[in-house]
N, C-alpha and C positions, 0 to 999 in steps of 0.2 A: 478589725479584719482588714487585710491588705486588699486594696482595689486592683483588679487585673487591668493592665493598660490595654486600651482598645487601639487597634490598628486598622488600616485600610482593608485588610483581609477580613476583618470582622463585619464589614458592610456587605450584605448580600448583593446589593446593586453593583458595588464595585467589583466583587468577584465575577459576576456574570459579564460585566463590561470587559474585564480582562480576558475572559474566556472568548468573547466575541472577537476581539482583536487577534488573538492567537489563532483561533479556529478559521477566521476568514483567510488568513495567510495560508493555512493548511489547505483550504478549498482551492486556492489558486494553484498550488503545487500539484494537487491531485488531478486537476483538469489536464495539464500537459502529460501527465503520466499515461493517460489512456486516450488522448485526443485522436490518435491515429488508429486505434483498435477497430472502429467501424469501417475503416477505409482499406482493409487488407486486400480485398478484391480489386479495388481501384488502384492501389499501389502496384499490384502485379501487372495491371494493364498499362498504367501511365509511366511507371518507373521501370517496368520490365523485371521486377523482383519475382522470385519464386518463394514457396512456403519456407524453405530452409533459410533464405536470406531474411524474410520477414521475422522468422523465429530468432535469428541471430540479433537482429536489430532490437526486438522486444526484450531479449535477455540482456542486451548491452547495458540496460539501466543499472545493472548490478555489477558490471565487470570490474570497475575500479574499487567498488566497495568490498568485493571479495578478494581480488588478487593483489591489490595494493593496500589492503587492510585499512581502507579509509574510514570505515565505520568505527573501528577500534580507536583510531586516532581521534575521531570526532568525539567519542565518549571521554577520552582523556582531556581533550580541549575543553569540552563542556564542563567537566568537573573542576578544571583549573581556572578558566576565565569567566565562567557563568553563562547564563542563558542569553544575555543581551548581545554580547559580542558574537557568540556562536550563532545566534539567530540571524544577525546581519550578514555574517560570512556565508551562511548557508543560502540565503536568498541571492546573494551576488553570484554564487556558483550556479544556482538554478538559471539565472538570467544568461550567463555566459553559455551554458549548455544549450539553452533554448535558441539563442541566436545562431549558433553553429548548426543545430538541427534544422532550423528554418532555411538557412542557406543551402543545405544539402537537398532537402526535400523539394524546395522550389525549383530545382533543376539547373542550378548554376555550376554544377561540378562535373557534368558529363556522366556517361554510363559505362565507360571502359572498365575493364577488370583490373584490380590491384591484387598483389600477393603479399601477405604478411607471413614471416617465418618466426616460429617460437621453437628454438632449438631444432629438432627434426620434424616438427609439425608445421605444415604449410596450410595457409588459409587463403583461398582465392575467392574474392567477391567483388561486386561492382563498386566503383568509387563512391557512388551515392550512398550505398549501404554502409561503407566504412565510415564516411564522414558523418552521416546521420547517427550512426552508432556511437561515434566519438562524442558528439553533442549530447546524446541521450545518457551516456556514461557519466559525463561531467554533471549533467542535470541530476542524475541519480545520486551522486555524492551529496549534493546540496539538499535534495528532497529528503533523503534518509537522515541526514544531519539535523534538518529542521524537525523531523518527526520525533527524535529523541529529545531535542531541545523543548519542543512544545509539551511533551509528556512531563518533563522535569519542572517546567514553569507551572503547569497546572497542579502538579503534586504540591508545589510550594504554596500556591494560593488557596488550595482547597483541603489541605491536610487537616484531619479532624472534623471536616465538614462533609460535603457531598462529593468526595473526590472521585469515586467510581462513576457517579452520574455525570460529573464534569468531563471525565475522560471519555465517557460514552458520547456526550454531546460533541466533543472535539472530533472524535472519529466520525460521527454522523455528519458533521458539517463538511468534512473531507469527502464523504460519500456524495454530497451534492455536486462536488467537482467531478467525481466519476460519472454520475448520472448525466450531467451536462455534456460530458465527453462522449456519451453513448448516442445522444440524439441530435446534437448540434453540428458535428463536423460535416455530414453529408449535405445538409441544406446550405452550409457555408461554402462548400466546394461548388455546389451547383450555382449558387448566387454569384460567386466571384470567378469561377473557372480556374481556380488555383488550388491545387491539392494541399498546399502548405498554409492556407489561410487559418486553419485551426491552431497552428503553431504560432502564427502572428498574434492571434487573439490571446493566447496563453502568455505571451511576452507582456502584453498590456496588463493582463490580470496580475502577473507577478510584480509589476511596478506598483500597482495599487496595493497589493499585499505587503510590499515593503513599507508603504506609508502606514498601513494598519499596525505593523509590528513596531514602528517608531513610536506610535501612540502608546503601545504596551510598555516600551522602554521607559517612557516618561513616568508612568505610574509605578513601575517596578522599582525605579530609583527612589521614589517617595517612600515605598515600603522599607527599603534599606535604611533610610534615615530614621524610621520609626522603630526598626528592630535591628540595630547594628550588631548585636550579639549573634543573631541568626545569620546575618550576612557572612560573618566569619566562619560559622559552622558550615555553610553551604559551599563556600569557595575554598575548602580545605585543600592543601597542597596534594596533588595526585602522587600516589606511590605505586610502584610496579607491583608490590606485594598485594595491593588491593585486588588485582586480577586473580591472583592465586586464591585469595580468600573467597572470591565469588565462585570460581570453578570447583571449589571443594564442596559446594552445597548441592546435594543430589536433587533437591526439588527444583533448583534453578535449571538443571539440565533437562529435567522432565518437561518443564514449561517451555524451555527454549526449543526443544525438539518438536513439541506439540505446535509451537508457533511456525516452525519451518514447514511441517507437514500440512498444517491447515491452510496457510497462505499459499502453498504450492498448488493447492487444489482450488483456490479461488481466484487470485489475481491472474495467473496464466489462463485460466478458463475465460476470464473477461476479455483477454486479448483475442481469443478465438471465438467468442460467443456469437458475435454478429455473423461471422462466416458460417458457423454451425447452423444458425437459423436459416441462412440463405441456402446452404447445401442440402440440409435435411428436410426443410419444410417448403422449399421452392418459392420463397417470397423475395421481394426486392430488398437490397441492402438498406434502403431508407426506412422501410417498415421494420426490417430485422433489427436495426440499431435501437429501436424503441423498446424491444423486449428485454435485452440485458440491462437497460436503464431501470427496470423494475427492481433489480437486485439492490443497487445502492439506495433507491428510494425506500425500499422496505427497511434497509438498515438504518436509514435516516431517522425513522420514527421508533424503531424497535431497540436500537442500541442504547439510547438514553433510558428506555423502559427497563431493560435488563440491568443497566448500571445502577439505576435507582433501586431495583429489586435487591441487588447485591448490597448496596449501602444499608438498606433497611432490614433485610431478612437474612443476608448471608448466602450460603450455598454456592460459593464461587466455583469450586471444583466440580460440583454437580452440574452447574450451568454449562461448563466446558464439555463435559461428557455428553450431555444431550445434544449440544451443537454439533459435535463430531459425528454422532449417530445420524443426524439429519443430513450432514454433508455426504456421508457414504450413500445413503438411500437416494439422494438426488442424482448423483453421478451414475449410480447403477441403473436407475430408471432412464436416464438419458442415453445409456448405451443400448437399450432395447430397441428393436426395429419397429417402433410405431411412429407415425407421422402426424399425430393429432396436435395441432398448434395450441389448443386450449390447455392440454396437459403440459406442453412445453412452457407456456406462460406461468402455469401453476407451480411447476418445478423451479423456475427462476425465482418466483416469489418465496418459495420454501427455502431456497438457498439463501435468500436475503435474511431469513430468520436465523439460520446457522451463522451467517456473516455478522449478525448482531450479537448473538449469544456469546460466542467464544472471545472476541476481542473485548467485550464489555467486562468480562471477568478476568481475562488474562493479564492485561496491563496493570490493573490495580493489584493483582495478586503478586506480581514481581515486586511491587513496592512494599508488600508485607514480608517478603522473603529476604530482601536485601536492604541494609541500612541506607538512609537517604544520602549520606555523604559519598556512597559508592553507587548511587542509583544511575547516574549518567553513564558510567562505565558498564553497569549491568544491562541497561537498555541497549547500549551500543553493541555489546556482545550478542544479545538476542537478535537485534536487527541484522548483525553480520551473518549469523547462521541463516536467518530468514532469507537473506539476499542470495544465498547459494541456490535456494529454490526459485526465487524470482529470476535468476539468471539462467539456470540450467533447464528448468522445466519448459519455458517457451521454446528454447532451442531444441529440446527433445521432441516436443509436439510437432514443430515444424519439420524436423527430420523424419519422424514417423509418417506424417502426412505425405511427404514427397516420396518416401520409400515404399510404403505399404498401403496407402489409402487412396491413390488416384484411381478413379473409376472411368475416366474418359474426358472428353471435351464436348461442350455444347455451345451453340450460338445464342447469345442473349442481346437484348436491346438495352444499352446503358446510356442514359441521357440522349436518347434518340439515335444512337449509333449502334449498328449491329457489330458485335465483337465475339470472338471465340474465347471462352473461359474454361479453366480447369475445374473438374468436379471431384469432390472428395467424399469418402465415407468416414465419419467421425467415431465409429465404434471403438477402435483401439485407443484413441486419445481419451475418451470418456472412461474406459476401463482403467487407464493409467491414473486418472484423477480419483477414481473410486478406491484404488489401492492406497493412495495417500489418506483418504478418509478413514479406511480401516485401521491404518497405523496410528492415526490421530486418536481414535478411541482407546487404543492400547496404552498410549502414553498419558492420556487424560486419567485413565484408571490408576496408573502408577503414581501420578501426582496426588490423587485423592488419598491413596494409601500412605504416601510419604507424609502428607499433611496430618493424617490421623496419628502418625508416630511422633512427629516433631512439634505439633501444635503451633503451626504458623498462623492459624486463624483464617484459612481460606474459606472455611464454611461459616465463619462468623460475620456478623454485620460490620460495616465500616464506620458508621456515624457514632460519635462518642455520646451523644445525647439526642 
C-alpha cells in the first residue's frame, strides 16, 4: 500500500499558524476601513463636511474597484502570480492610501471647494473630501485585493479539512478590526486633539500586518517545495475565457447578487450606525460608538461557529436564507418609531448573528461552485459586484439624509464646547436597508433551488472525514 506523503498542511498546528498570520493582516486592514465611522458628527464639525460629503467619502472606498475594474484585474493577477506577491502588493496599496487619507483628514489641504467634471456631470466638494476620498479609494483597492488573496490562501491550506471554519475565523478576526474601529477612535481623538489619529494608528497596524504576511510567505514557500505539482496547478496561466466560464454558471450569479445585497445592508449601516444611535437615542457619540461594536464582536464568536456547523453538518444554502431573514427583521424594527436603547442594543446583536451566518456559508460555497484554478477570478468578480453596493449605498444614504431627513439643529456640548449640530431622522435609510434584506432572501432561495438542481453540494458537509 502506497504511503501518502505528509506536508506542512497536514499539521493542524501549522494550518492554524498560517491562518493567524493571514487573519491578523486582515484585522489591520479592517480597522482603517471603519476607523472614521464613529466620527461622522465630529467630521461635520471639525472639517465642515455635510452628510452627502461624508457619504461620498465613505463610498469612495470602492470607486477605483468599480469604475477602473481594479478588482477584476486583482483576480487575474492573483491567479497568475499567486497569493504571495499579490498579498504584498495589496498591503503596499493600503499603506499608500492610508498616508494620503491621513494627510487630508489631518487638515493639511485646506477646505476650499474643488470641481471635478465627468463628461457632463459636475462634482463640487471640499478639497479635504476629495483628497481623503482619493486615499480611501486607493486603500480600498488594496483592501479588497487582500480579501480575495486571503480567501484563496486559506482555501489552499485548508481544502479537505476545516476550510469553512477557517474562512469563518478569518472573517471573524477581521471583525475584531471593525470592533476596534467602533470604540477606539473617539477616545483617541479626545486624547490627542487630532481627528486623524485613528488613521495614523491604522498605518502602524498595517506595517505590523505586512510583517505578519511575510511570515506567511516563508511557510507558503516551504509548502510549494513539498507539493511542486500543486504549485503548477494553482498558478495556471490566466485565460480570458475563464471569465466567460464563470459567468455562465447561474448559481455563481445568485450567490454574487446575494453578496451585493447582503453587504449593502451591513457595511454601509456600520458607517452610519454611531450617528443613528446619537440621533435616535440621544446619547453621546462616545457611548454610541460602543453599540455598533457589538455587531462585529457577535460575528467574531459566531462566524466560526456557523462555519464549523457548515463543515460538519452542511446546510450552507439554508444558513444563508436564515441570515437574510434576520437581516430584514432587524432593519425593519430599526425603522419603527421606538426609542428604547435596550431594544436597539439587542437588534445590533441580532444583526451580528446574520452577519455571521451569511458570510460563513457564502465564501466556502463559491469554492464549491467554481474550480480552484479559477477561484481567484471568481472571488474578484464577486467582490467587484459587492463593491458597487459598498460605493453606492453610503452615497445614497448620505444624499437621503441631507435631502429628506433633516429635522433641525440643536446645541450640544462636545468636549466641553457648545456647538450647533444637525439632527436627522433615520427612518428612510433604515427602510432602504430593509429592502436590501428582502431581496437577499429572494436570491438565497433561488440559490438553494439551483443547488438542488445542479448538485453543487451547498447543503452537504465540507469535511472529507
